[in-house]
C-alpha positions as CSV (number, residue, x, y, z in Angstrom):
1,M,109.6,81.1,80.7
2,D,109.1,84.6,82.1
3,L,110.9,85.7,85.2
4,K,108.8,85.7,88.3
5,Q,109.6,89.0,89.9
6,T,108.6,90.3,93.3
7,I,108.9,94.0,94.3
8,Y,108.3,95.2,97.8
9,L,107.5,98.9,97.6
10,L,107.9,101.0,100.8
11,R,107.4,104.6,101.7
12,H,109.6,106.6,104.1
13,G,108.4,107.2,107.6
14,E,106.5,110.3,108.8
15,T,108.6,113.6,108.7
16,E,108.3,116.9,110.4
17,F,106.9,118.5,107.3
18,N,104.2,115.7,107.2
19,T,103.0,116.7,110.7
20,E,102.7,120.3,109.6
21,D,100.8,119.3,106.4
22,R,103.6,120.9,104.3
23,Y,104.2,119.3,100.9
24,Q,107.9,118.3,100.6
25,G,108.4,117.5,97.0
26,E,112.2,117.5,96.6
27,L,112.8,119.5,99.8
28,D,113.5,117.5,102.9
29,S,112.8,117.2,106.6
30,P,113.9,114.6,109.0
31,L,111.8,111.7,110.3
32,T,109.9,112.2,113.5
33,A,110.2,109.8,116.4
34,N,106.9,108.3,115.2
35,G,108.3,108.1,111.6
36,I,111.3,106.1,112.8
37,E,109.0,103.7,114.7
38,Q,106.9,103.3,111.5
39,V,109.9,102.3,109.5
40,E,111.1,99.9,112.2
41,H,107.7,98.2,112.2
42,N,107.5,98.0,108.4
43,A,111.1,96.6,108.4
44,R,110.2,93.9,111.0
45,L,107.1,92.8,109.1
46,L,109.1,92.7,105.8
47,K,111.7,90.6,107.6
48,M,109.0,88.0,108.3
49,L,107.9,88.0,104.6
50,I,111.2,87.5,102.8
51,D,113.6,84.6,102.8
52,K,117.3,84.8,102.4
53,P,117.8,88.6,102.8
54,G,121.0,88.4,100.8
55,E,119.1,87.5,97.6
56,W,117.2,90.8,97.5
57,E,118.4,93.9,95.7
58,L,117.6,97.2,97.4
59,F,116.8,100.5,95.7
60,S,116.1,103.9,97.3
61,S,115.2,107.5,96.4
62,P,118.1,109.9,96.9
63,L,116.1,112.2,99.1
64,G,117.1,112.4,102.8
65,R,113.9,111.0,104.3
66,A,114.1,107.9,102.1
67,Q,117.8,107.4,102.7
68,Q,117.2,107.7,106.5
69,S,114.3,105.2,106.2
70,T,116.5,102.8,104.1
71,E,119.2,102.9,106.7
72,I,116.8,101.9,109.4
73,M,115.4,99.1,107.3
74,C,119.0,97.8,106.6
75,Q,119.8,97.8,110.3
76,V,116.6,95.9,111.2
77,N,117.0,93.3,108.4
78,G,120.7,92.9,108.4
79,F,121.1,94.4,104.9
80,D,124.4,96.0,103.8
81,K,123.6,99.7,103.4
82,G,126.6,99.9,101.0
83,N,124.7,97.7,98.5
84,V,121.7,100.0,98.2
85,I,121.3,101.5,94.7
86,T,120.2,105.1,94.8
87,D,118.1,106.1,91.8
88,D,116.8,109.6,91.0
89,R,113.8,108.1,89.2
90,L,112.4,107.1,92.6
91,K,112.4,110.6,94.1
92,E,109.2,112.4,95.1
93,V,107.2,114.4,92.6
94,S,108.6,118.0,92.3
95,V,106.1,120.8,93.0
96,G,108.6,123.6,92.3
97,K,108.0,126.8,94.2
98,W,105.2,125.1,96.2
99,A,107.6,122.8,98.1
100,G,107.5,123.5,101.8
101,L,104.1,125.2,101.6
102,T,100.7,124.1,102.9
103,I,97.6,123.8,100.7
104,K,96.2,127.0,102.3
105,E,99.4,128.9,101.5
106,I,99.3,127.7,97.9
107,E,95.6,128.6,97.5
108,K,96.3,132.1,98.8
109,S,99.2,132.8,96.4
110,W,98.0,130.9,93.3
111,P,94.1,130.9,93.6
112,E,93.6,130.6,89.8
113,L,95.8,127.6,89.5
114,M,94.0,125.8,92.3
115,K,90.4,126.4,90.9
116,N,90.2,123.1,89.1
117,A,92.3,121.1,91.5
118,N,91.2,118.4,94.0
119,G,92.9,116.7,96.9
120,Y,94.6,114.2,94.5
121,N,95.7,116.1,91.5
122,W,96.7,119.6,92.9
123,Y,100.4,118.6,92.9
124,F,100.4,118.9,89.1
125,Q,99.0,122.4,88.9
126,S,102.4,124.0,90.0
127,P,103.7,126.3,87.2
128,D,107.3,125.0,87.6
129,G,106.7,121.5,89.0
130,E,106.7,118.1,87.3
131,S,103.9,116.9,85.1
132,Y,102.1,113.6,85.7
133,D,103.3,112.3,82.4
134,S,106.9,113.0,83.2
135,V,106.6,111.1,86.5
136,V,105.0,108.2,84.6
137,K,107.9,108.3,82.2
138,R,110.6,108.1,84.8
139,V,109.0,105.4,87.0
140,S,108.2,103.4,83.8
141,E,111.8,103.6,82.9
142,W,112.8,102.4,86.3
143,L,110.4,99.5,86.3
144,H,111.8,98.5,82.8
145,S,115.4,98.8,84.1
146,I,114.8,96.2,86.8
147,R,112.7,93.8,84.7
148,H,115.4,91.1,84.9
149,K,115.8,91.3,88.7
150,E,113.8,88.7,90.6
151,K,113.7,90.1,94.1
152,V,113.6,93.8,94.7
153,I,112.9,96.1,97.7
154,V,112.4,99.8,97.0
155,M,112.1,102.8,99.3
156,S,110.2,105.7,97.7
157,H,107.6,108.3,98.5
158,G,103.8,108.7,98.8
159,L,102.8,110.2,95.5
160,T,105.6,108.5,93.5
161,G,104.6,105.2,95.1
162,R,101.1,105.7,93.9
163,I,102.2,106.3,90.4
164,I,104.6,103.3,90.5
165,R,101.6,101.1,91.4
166,G,99.4,102.7,88.8
167,V,102.0,102.1,86.1
168,Y,102.5,98.5,87.3
169,L,98.8,97.8,87.0
170,G,98.2,99.9,83.9
171,L,95.8,102.2,85.6
172,P,94.6,105.6,84.2
173,K,95.7,108.8,86.0
174,E,92.4,109.2,87.9
175,Q,92.7,105.7,89.4
176,S,96.4,106.0,90.1
177,L,96.1,109.2,92.1
178,V,93.5,107.9,94.6
179,L,95.5,104.8,95.5
180,E,96.2,104.4,99.3
181,V,99.2,106.0,100.9
182,A,100.2,105.5,104.5
183,H,103.4,105.4,106.4
184,N,102.6,102.1,108.1
185,T,101.7,100.3,104.9
186,F,103.7,98.8,102.1
187,F,103.0,96.8,99.0
188,K,104.1,93.6,97.2
189,L,104.0,93.8,93.4
190,S,104.0,90.4,91.8
191,D,102.2,88.7,88.8
192,R,100.6,92.0,87.9
193,K,98.8,92.0,91.2
194,I,99.4,94.1,94.3
195,E,99.1,92.9,97.9
196,R,98.9,95.3,100.8
197,F,100.7,94.9,104.2
198,C,100.1,97.0,107.2
199,S,102.6,97.0,110.1
200,E,100.2,98.3,112.8
201,Y,101.5,96.8,116.0
202,D,98.6,94.5,116.8
203,E,98.6,93.1,113.3
204,F,101.7,91.0,113.6
205,Y,103.0,91.0,117.1
């Protein structure tokens, strides 16, 4: 009999770079007050969805914004932060020299590279950034590494979270890259299906 696995996939809260429309990649900026609130709301909703918190295994990206969000989630849910497993395979997609820049700044300095890009795939045009295939490889390896774990909670990032869901469902690149990302939304991955949860205040209070 196959293991019935459940994965809750969360994204870190809003950061200062997010408010400036700057792409972070592997750079970092702290959560805003709004971002802290988003994580708290997500964590409270998650608390209502899981039973026996001690049975869940927690994973997080090593980047500061994800670590800060994980710490808040642990405080709200009574998880032991010391038990969180940090995994490099969950970090955000690297955009190389483009990290910290806005789309306008990138278009100005690299106009040729952005000619065939759209709002969903421009991340992979960077001359020294990660390729889509390399991200698929690392998140696939991570999913494979947790295949024997029954209850998993993971804190990752917007674009990486899209690709994790795309790999989980077996979607092609074009479909994976248009999946929803929002700071107040997280996802349950189970039985090769994905369920969406939104922690907007009026949805669960």
